[in-house]
C-alpha positions, 0 to 999 in steps of 0.5 A, spaced: 488 497 454 481 494 457 475 491 453 468 490 456 468 484 452 473 480 456 470 475 460 475 472 464 482 476 465 488 472 465 493 474 470 500 472 472 502 472 479 510 474 481 512 472 488 508 468 493 511 471 500 506 474 505 503 479 500 503 474 494 499 469 498 494 474 500 493 476 493 493 469 490 487 467 495 483 473 492 484 471 485 482 464 486 476 467 489 474 472 484 470 469 478 473 474 473 480 471 474 484 466 470 490 465 474 495 463 468 502 463 471 505 463 478 512 465 478 517 464 484 524 463 486 521 457 490 518 453 485 517 447 490 513 452 494 509 454 488 507 447 486 505 446 493 500 452 493 498 450 486 495 444 489 492 447 495 488 451 491 486 446 485 489 450 480 490 445 475 491 449 469 496 454 472 503 454 470 509 454 474 515 458 472 521 460 476 524 467 476 529 465 470 523 463 466 519 469 467 519 472 460 514 466 458 509 471 461 511 477 458 511 473 451 504 470 452 499 474 448 493 471 452 496 475 459 492 481 460 495 483 467 501 481 472 501 482 480 508 483 482 509 481 490 516 480 489 522 483 493 522 491 492 529 491 488 525 487 483 519 491 482 521 496 477 524 491 472 518 487 472 513 492 472 517 495 466 517 488 462 510 487 463 508 494 461 512 494 455 509 487 453 502 491 453 500 488 460 497 491 466 500 492 472 498 491 480 505 492 484 506 492 491 509 499 494 514 501 493 513 501 485 521 503 485 527 505 489 527 512 486 523 517 484 526 518 477 525 510 476 517 511 479 516 517 474 519 513 468 514 507 470 508 511 470 511 515 463 511 508 460 505 506 462 502 512 459 506 511 453 503 503 452 496 505 454 496 500 460 493 501 467 499 501 473 496 500 480 501 501 486 498 498 492 496 503 497 491 498 500 488 503 505 484 507 499 480 500 498 478 499 505 470 500 506 471 503 513 476 508 511 472 510 504 466 511 508 470 515 513 472 519 507 465 520 504 463 522 511 469 526 513 465 533 512 460 532 518 465 535 523 465 541 519 471 545 518 477 540 519 482 542 524 486 536 526 487 529 523 490 523 527 492 516 524 495 510 529 498 504 526 501 499 530 504 492 527 502 485 529 505 481 529 512 484 529 515 482 522 520 477 522 527 481 521 528 477 514 523 482 512 525 488 516 532 488 513 529 489 506 523 493 507 526 500 506 525 502 513 519 504 517 518 510 514 517 507 507 514 501 509 509 503 514 509 511 514 508 511 507 501 508 508 499 513 513 501 519 509 497 517 503 491 517 508 492 524 510 493 527 503 487 523 501 483 525 507 485 533 507 485 534 500 491 538 500 499 537 500 502 539 507 507 544 507 511 542 513 513 535 516 517 533 523 519 526 526 521 524 532 523 516 533 526 511 537 528 504 536 526 500 542 528 493 539 536 492 539 536 488 532 532 494 529 537 499 532 542 495 529 539 496 522 540 504 523 532 503 523 527 505 528 520 501 531 517 507 534 515 514 530 511 520 531 510 525 525 507 531 525 504 535 519 502 542 518 497 543 512 496 550 508 489 550 510 491 550 518 489 542 519 495 539 523 496 532 522 499 526 527 502 519 525 503 514 531 507 508 528 510 502 532 513 496 529 510 491 535 503 491 538 502 486 543 494 486 543 493 486 536 493 490 529 492 497 531 489 501 526 485 508 527 484 514 523 480 520 527 478 527 524 476 532 529 472 538 526 469 545 529 462 540 530 465 534 533 469 528 531 469 522 526 473 516 527 475 509 523 476 505 530 479 498 530 474 493 528 473 487 533 474 480 530 467 479 531 461 482 534 461 477 540 459 481 546 459 479 553 455 482 559 455 480 566 456 481 573 463 483 572 462 488 567 462 488 559 467 485 554 467 485 546 471 480 542 479 482 541 481 486 535 484 483 528 491 480 529 494 482 523 494 486 517 491 480 513 485 480 517 484 487 518 484 489 511 481 483 508 476 487 504 481 492 502 485 487 498 479 483 495 477 490 493 484 492 490 484 486 486 477 487 483 479 494 481 485 492 477 480 487 474 475 493 472 481 497 469 483 491 465 476 490 462 475 497 461 469 497 466 473 503 470 477 508 466 481 512 472 485 508 477 484 510 484 491 511 486 494 516 481 501 517 479 501 523 484 499 519 490 504 514 489 510 520 488 507 524 493 506 519 498 514 516 497 516 524 497 513 525 504 516 518 507 523 520 505 522 527 508 519 524 514 525 520 515 530 526 513 526 530 519 528 524 524 535 524 521 536 531 522 532 533 528 529 539 524 522 541 521 522 540 513 519 545 509 516 541 504 515 546 498 523 547 498 524 540 499 520 538 493 524 543 489 531 539 492 528 532 490 524 533 484 529 538 481 527 539 473 521 534 474 518 539 478 513 541 473 512 534 471 504 533 470 505 526 474 506 530 480 
């Protein structure tokens, strides 16, 4: 799929929750996009958002009528932001109808169905982009390009503390902190180090009673060891009162390089009482605004044929998912997980699959 002759790309957006609203805004801003359909369980909400963005030519569909999108030969791609348990069915329908897919993670609830999805995308020759948004963040991409200025890397640390705390209605269906949050940090570590880790160990606690009641946790530390000697550390929290804390720090033989929290603005005050800078971003929508815009832009490049290779490969999705589950398994068992052995257990007959 994909042709440079496509001027404007016809897209359909499924789901108008937190992520759907972000993607909607970026699609409206992108001159390459013709937003043909909005699909949501709440049709009234969809009509309201259509009016807010003056989308006069956009059609509104309920979930029950979504096959209209797949049967529309003019649609080039779909963006899926619906609840997690619907991702696989919608993605497969779109792929088999010849539509490209940008899907929020997780792509599917199991490793087997995730592999199936990628195999179908390869069979039907359509792009499938799983939304690991941090790979599109300009600041993190800059860190990746410059990481070797520290010489041989010895350690790497990410810190991700959420603000505001997600509502319990979301946390209940999020898949838990390991698959909802840690998976992003684990993907970044693989990306930065350029290797697969050999072991992983997690400790965690639930300070928030409502989260503890879900058999979930809100505070997590994860330690990974890589074959090249790099030691990595992930620091996670569900509720950070001072803002959306997102850092990635790489330490090497010649020094340190860090993607720090960007302030909300460049405002700086200096006076007799000292100096102050503006506060950090309040939520993921503000901190990763540029990343989400770049994500949509990359999806359009894939659909148009301007890019031939997806930035997030099947291996990235599958390995990050595998690591998130291994991190959770470590927390639940209290032991270090040997990832080479765990890989054999999880993937079994699929171990030699080229997607992995």
